[in-house]
C-alpha positions as CSV (number, residue, x, y, z in Angstrom):
1,X,16.4,-38.4,36.9
2,X,16.8,-39.6,33.3
3,X,18.9,-42.5,34.5
4,X,16.1,-43.7,36.8
5,X,13.5,-43.3,34.0
6,X,15.6,-45.4,31.7
7,X,16.0,-48.1,34.4
8,X,12.3,-48.1,35.0
9,X,11.6,-48.5,31.3
10,X,14.1,-51.3,31.2
11,X,12.4,-53.1,34.1
12,X,9.0,-52.6,32.5
13,X,10.3,-54.1,29.3
14,X,11.7,-57.1,31.2
15,X,8.3,-57.5,33.0
16,X,6.5,-57.4,29.6
17,X,8.9,-60.0,28.2
18,X,8.4,-62.3,31.2
19,X,4.6,-62.0,30.9
20,X,4.7,-62.8,27.2
21,X,6.9,-65.8,27.9
22,X,4.6,-66.9,30.7
23,X,1.6,-66.7,28.4
24,X,3.4,-68.7,25.7
25,X,4.3,-71.4,28.2
26,X,0.8,-71.6,29.5
27,X,-0.6,-71.9,26.0
28,X,2.0,-74.7,25.2
29,X,1.0,-76.5,28.4
30,X,-2.7,-76.3,27.5
31,X,-2.0,-77.6,24.1
32,X,0.0,-80.5,25.5
33,X,-2.8,-81.3,27.9
34,X,-5.3,-81.3,25.1
35,X,-3.1,-83.6,23.0
36,X,-2.8,-86.0,26.0
37,X,-6.6,-86.0,26.4
38,X,-7.0,-86.7,22.7
39,X,-4.5,-89.6,22.9
40,X,-6.3,-91.1,25.9
41,X,-9.6,-90.9,24.0
42,X,-8.1,-92.7,21.1
43,X,-6.8,-95.4,23.4
44,X,-10.3,-95.8,24.9
45,X,-11.9,-96.1,21.5
46,X,-9.3,-98.7,20.4
47,X,-9.9,-100.6,23.7
48,X,-13.6,-100.7,23.0
49,X,-13.0,-102.0,19.5
50,X,-10.3,-104.5,20.1
51,X,-10.8,-105.9,23.6
52,X,-14.1,-107.7,22.7
53,X,-12.3,-109.1,19.7
54,X,-9.5,-110.4,21.8
55,X,-11.9,-111.9,24.3
56,X,-13.9,-113.7,21.6
57,X,-10.6,-115.2,20.2
58,X,-9.4,-116.3,23.7
59,X,-6.4,-114.0,23.4
60,X,-7.3,-111.7,26.2
61,X,-5.2,-113.6,28.8
62,X,-2.2,-113.6,26.5
63,X,-2.1,-109.9,26.1
64,X,-1.3,-109.4,29.7
65,X,1.3,-112.2,29.9
66,X,3.4,-110.9,27.0
């Protein structure tokens, strides 16, 4: 009986470790998505600032040809 109890404890410990790892991975994924969204927002801001400048200098067409 003690052998089964030790196996059950071992399995529970493995499950706990797997759940902790899953939680860590989920948190890392959420952080990565937030960072991606922040970078996209920065790109949008830069586009709003610089595209009108490029258009006013007739350089807009050249940006896409390079």
